[in-house]
Structure formats: structure tokens, C-alpha cells
C-alpha positions in Angstrom: 271.5 174.9 188.1 269.9 173.7 191.3 266.6 172.5 189.9 265.3 170.9 186.8 261.5 171.4 186.6 260.1 169.9 189.8 263.3 168.2 190.6 265.8 169.5 193.1 269.4 168.4 192.3 271.0 166.8 195.3 274.3 165.5 193.8 276.0 164.3 190.7 276.3 160.5 190.6 277.8 159.9 187.1 278.8 161.3 183.8 280.2 160.2 180.4 280.0 160.7 176.7 276.2 160.2 177.0 275.7 163.2 179.4 275.2 163.4 183.2 273.3 161.6 185.9 272.1 163.3 189.0 270.5 162.2 192.2 267.4 164.5 192.5 264.4 164.9 194.7 260.9 165.0 193.2 259.5 168.0 195.3 255.9 167.1 194.6 256.1 163.4 195.6 259.0 164.0 198.1 260.8 161.0 196.5 264.5 160.6 195.5 265.1 159.8 191.8 267.9 159.4 189.3 267.8 161.9 186.5 269.8 161.3 183.3 270.4 164.3 181.1 271.3 163.1 177.6 273.7 165.2 175.6 272.4 165.5 172.0 273.8 167.4 169.1 271.2 166.6 166.4 267.6 165.4 166.0 268.7 161.7 165.9 270.0 162.2 169.4 266.5 163.1 170.6 265.1 160.1 168.9 267.6 157.8 170.6 266.9 159.3 174.0 263.2 158.9 173.7 263.7 155.3 172.3 265.6 154.5 175.5 262.6 155.8 177.5 260.1 153.8 175.4 262.2 150.6 175.8 262.3 151.0 179.6 258.5 151.6 179.6 258.0 148.5 177.5 260.3 146.4 179.6 259.0 147.0 183.1 260.2 144.2 185.4 261.4 143.8 188.9 264.9 143.1 187.6 265.0 146.1 185.4 265.4 149.7 186.6 262.0 151.4 186.8 261.4 154.4 184.6 259.3 157.3 186.1 259.1 159.8 183.2 260.9 161.5 180.3 260.9 165.1 179.3 263.0 167.9 177.8 264.8 170.8 179.5 266.1 174.1 178.2 269.4 175.6 179.4 271.8 178.2 178.1 273.6 175.4 176.3 270.5 174.2 174.4 267.6 171.9 174.7 268.2 168.4 176.1 266.1 165.3 176.8 266.2 163.7 180.2 265.0 160.4 181.7 263.9 160.0 185.3 264.2 156.5 186.9 264.1 155.1 190.4 267.1 156.0 192.5 269.0 153.0 193.7 271.3 154.0 196.6 273.3 150.8 196.6 274.9 151.6 193.3 276.2 149.4 190.6 277.9 146.0 190.6 280.9 147.7 189.1 281.2 150.0 192.1 280.8 147.1 194.5 283.4 145.1 192.6 285.9 147.9 193.0 285.5 148.0 196.8 284.6 144.4 197.8 285.4 140.8 197.2 282.6 139.1 195.3 282.1 135.4 196.3 281.0 132.6 194.1 277.6 132.7 195.8 277.2 136.4 195.1 278.3 136.1 191.5 275.7 133.4 190.8 273.0 135.4 192.5 273.7 138.6 190.7 273.9 137.0 187.2 270.8 134.8 187.9 268.8 137.9 188.8 270.1 140.0 186.0 269.2 137.2 183.5 265.6 137.4 184.7 265.6 141.0 183.5 267.4 140.2 180.2 264.9 137.3 179.6 262.0 139.7 180.1 263.5 142.2 177.7 264.2 139.5 175.1 260.6 138.3 175.4 259.5 141.9 174.5 261.8 141.8 171.5 264.4 144.1 173.0 268.2 143.5 172.9 270.2 145.3 175.6 273.6 145.3 173.8 275.6 146.8 176.6 275.6 144.3 179.5 278.5 144.8 181.9 278.9 145.2 185.7 278.4 149.0 185.4 275.0 148.5 183.9 273.7 146.2 186.7 272.5 148.0 189.8 271.5 146.8 193.3 268.0 147.4 194.5 267.3 148.6 198.1 266.9 144.9 199.0 270.1 143.8 197.2 268.5 142.4 194.1 270.2 142.9 190.7 268.5 145.2 188.3 269.5 145.8 184.7 270.0 149.4 183.7 271.2 151.8 181.0 269.3 150.8 177.8 270.9 153.6 175.8 272.2 151.1 173.2 269.1 148.8 173.3 267.3 147.9 170.1 264.0 146.4 169.3 261.3 149.1 168.7 259.4 148.9 165.4 260.8 152.2 164.1 264.4 151.8 165.2 267.2 151.7 162.6 269.6 148.9 163.3 273.3 149.6 163.7 276.0 147.4 165.2 276.8 149.0 168.5 280.0 149.0 170.5 283.6 148.0 170.5 284.2 146.8 174.0 285.6 143.8 175.9 282.2 142.3 176.6 281.2 141.8 172.9 281.3 138.5 171.0 283.0 137.7 167.7 279.8 138.0 165.6 279.3 141.6 166.7 282.9 142.7 166.1 282.6 141.1 162.6 279.2 142.8 162.1 277.5 139.6 161.2 274.7 139.5 163.8 273.9 141.1 167.1 271.0 139.3 168.9 269.9 137.5 172.1 272.9 135.2 172.0 275.2 138.2 171.8 273.6 139.5 175.1 274.1 136.2 176.7 277.8 136.2 175.7 278.1 139.6 177.4 276.4 138.2 180.5 278.9 135.4 180.4 281.8 137.8 180.3 280.3 139.7 183.2 280.0 136.4 185.2 283.7 135.7 184.4 284.7 139.1 185.8 282.6 138.8 189.0 284.0 135.3 189.8 287.6 136.4 189.2 287.0 139.8 190.9 288.3 141.7 187.8 287.7 145.3 188.5 289.0 146.7 185.2 288.5 144.9 181.9 290.5 146.8 179.3 291.0 145.8 175.7 294.7 144.8 175.2 294.5 145.4 171.4 295.5 148.2 169.1 292.4 147.7 166.9 289.3 145.6 166.3 291.1 143.3 163.9 293.5 142.2 166.7 290.6 141.6 169.0 288.8 139.5 166.3 291.9 137.3 165.9 292.0 136.7 169.6 288.3 135.9 169.8 288.5 133.4 167.0 291.2 131.5 168.9 289.2 132.0 172.2 292.3 133.7 173.6 290.4 136.7 174.9 289.6 136.7 177.7 292.2 134.2 178.8 290.3 131.2 180.2 292.1 131.5 183.5 290.2 131.3 186.8 290.9 132.0 190.4 291.8 128.9 192.4 288.8 129.0 194.7 286.2 128.7 191.9 284.6 125.2 191.6 285.0 123.4 188.3 281.2 123.1 187.9 281.0 126.9 187.9 283.9 127.3 185.5 282.2 124.9 183.1 279.2 127.2 182.9 281.3 130.3 182.3 283.2 128.6 179.5 280.1 127.5 177.8 278.5 131.0 178.0 281.5 132.6 176.2 282.1 130.1 173.5 283.2 131.5 170.1 280.7 129.2 168.4 277.2 130.6 168.9 275.6 127.2 168.7 277.8 126.0 171.6 276.6 128.7 174.0 273.4 128.8 176.1 270.6 129.4 173.6 268.4 131.4 176.0 268.4 133.2 179.3 266.4 130.4 181.0 268.9 127.7 180.2 271.8 129.9 181.4 270.0 130.9 184.6 268.9 127.3 185.4 272.4 126.0 184.9 273.6 128.4 187.6 270.7 127.7 189.9 271.3 124.0 189.8 274.7 124.3 191.4 274.4 123.0 195.0 276.1 125.8 196.9 277.4 125.2 200.4 280.0 127.4 202.2 280.3 131.0 201.0 284.0 131.7 201.3 285.8 135.1 201.4 289.5 135.8 201.9 290.8 137.4 205.1 294.3 137.1 203.6 296.0 134.9 201.0 296.3 132.0 203.4 293.2 132.6 205.6 289.6 132.4 204.4 286.4 132.6 206.3 282.9 131.4 205.3 279.3 130.8 206.4 276.7 128.2 205.6 273.3 128.3 207.1 273.9 129.2 210.8 277.5 127.9 211.0 280.8 129.8 210.5 283.9 128.2 209.0 287.5 129.1 208.6 290.5 127.6 206.8 294.1 128.7 207.3 297.4 127.6 205.8 300.4 128.0 208.1 304.1 127.0 208.2 305.5 125.2 211.2 308.8 123.6 212.0 307.7 120.2 210.5 306.0 121.5 207.4 302.8 123.2 206.3 299.5 122.8 208.1 295.9 123.4 207.0 293.5 124.0 209.8 289.8 123.7 208.9 287.4 124.9 211.6 283.6 124.8 212.0 282.2 127.2 214.6 285.8 127.6 215.8 286.3 123.9 216.4 288.8 122.0 214.2 287.5 119.5 211.7 290.1 116.8 211.5 289.0 115.2 208.2 289.2 118.5 206.4 292.6 119.5 207.9 296.0 118.5 206.8 299.3 118.2 208.6 303.0 118.2 207.8 302.8 118.9 204.1 306.4 119.3 202.9 306.0 121.4 199.8 304.3 124.8 199.7 302.9 124.3 196.2 301.3 121.0 197.3 299.9 122.7 200.4 298.4 125.6 198.3 296.8 123.2 195.9 295.2 121.2 198.8 294.2 124.5 200.5 292.2 125.7 197.5 290.9 122.2 196.7 289.2 122.2 200.1 287.7 125.6 199.5 286.4 124.5 196.0 285.0 121.3 197.4 283.2 122.8 200.4 281.8 125.7 198.2 279.5 123.1 196.7 279.3 120.3 199.3 279.8 120.1 203.0 
């Protein structure tokens, strides 16, 4: 199979239980697209596929992947629906996470932009229900765009079912009590938690859903552990977003997004090694390095390659004390310089 209707297949870019996704070329418009063939085994599968397309059409927004068309194709294996969307060459946040360090600044930007898309969907009465790094893509200009509305709900004729058993879902969904806007916000909070901590894979360490429910009730999953470079003001927002108690979470996308955007970001730090980080702020470059010398441990903080004495430390006797101070400087200068 080298073509699907007017589309020339260029390469496979994804597959799963839902079906396959191809990068294709619209030969009439001479434009690259993403074409998702949805594997269906019964009439309900067709309804779900076309519901996904309807939802994308209803939720057109600059922070949601843009739908181009929906149709059906006939092959030797049967008849299948397919959805055509814009092709985003920069891939998903998940792919980026697997190959790059994501800074505090990037994490906040990605989630803030994705929340704009979720907010628009919620305003249209649509729940996404599958928010995770793999379902957030980067536009050609680097903006976050929400994708994959295969589990979304909100059309007038849709039958409601609780969807999913994955690490991004809140307690109320696992207990099948409610799945709504607050559930989406919890999933976005878990996504933020992963980006900040640079957690590539996020598996469920449970044998069954009951074990997961017990852990969620005690707020023991995920562990509220954070990398040492993350400022406390950011951690506070994450913890609020993934509260077990629904009333203690952010109650809408706007409040969540504005809390993130109010953080006064300064130096964007990224590690060169465990004891050497580099950063940028406006037009200046920064570095911080922890080293051991004969008289103890030293922390050298530099701006534009010149040492800044009041941010540097000398002759620290204990490595643990030195490490604590090293990351405290990084945390402090992430939000203030």
C-alpha cells in the first residue's frame, strides 16, 4: 500500500492498539499531513472514530492539532475509517523527553500552552480524558498542541463510559465515581510532574487497580519527590494540581495556567554534568560548577564567564552540604537573579 486515496504514504510514524499513523503527502495540495488509520472490528468502532473527528472539528484552536478531513478506506483486510490532521514534524513532548533534558522554563511553557487547548475543549463541553506527554505535540514554531482525542467525550449522542487505567488518572476515575474537567486537570498535573522531573517512562507499579486506588487515597502515587533543581514555588503548584481531594485542586484551566505564568522565571538552567550546569537569561550566559580541591569543596558561579563572588562558595568541608548549597543556588536563580 503506497497510497490512500489522494495521499501518498511517505513513512510510518506510529502504531498501537488503535491502528497506525502515517506521514503522507496530499498530492492535490502538495502538503504533508498525518493520516491515522483506525482499526475497527464492529460498527461501534466506526462511531468512535467519527466522534473523534467531530470533536476535533468542534475544538479548533491554535493549541489543538488541526483536523483536515475524515473518510473511509477499503483494503483486503476490510473497511477502515481514517482521520487526516496537520503533520507536525517536531513530534511529541514524550519523544522530546526521551532524548532531551526539559528545563523548569520549558515545562511551564509546555503545560501553560497545552492548558489553553484543554480550556478551549472544556468550553466546548469536551473532555480529553487521555492527557499525557505522548498526546502533546510541538508545532513548527515550538508551541504545544493537544492531540489524540480518541477517548474524548462530550458530543450529544455519545455514550459515557469511564475510560482508561493508566498512571495519569485520578482517584475518582479509578473508582468510577466521576470523570470530568477536574480529572483532565489532574492528568495535566501529572504530566507537569513528569516534565519537571524528566521522567521518561511512567509505569504503574501495581498488580491491579485496587492497589493503585489504595496508593492514590494515601497520595503515595506518584511519590511526591522532586529533583533538587526545581524551585519550591513550582513544586507547590504541582502538588496542588494532583491532590487526592478534588476540591483542593485547581478548579479550572485558567487558574492552573495563571498560577504557572505568575512564577517570575530568571535563569533557565540545564545540566552539563551532575556538578556542572549552564544557563541563560535574557542576553547573558551563566554557569555553576561544584569541584573538590585540597582545602574542601568549591562552588563557582559565573556570569558571561566572569565569577560572581556573592553567588560562589569556598572551602565547604562536607560534600552533602556543598551539594545542598549548589542546588539551592540553582533553585534561587531560576526565579530571581
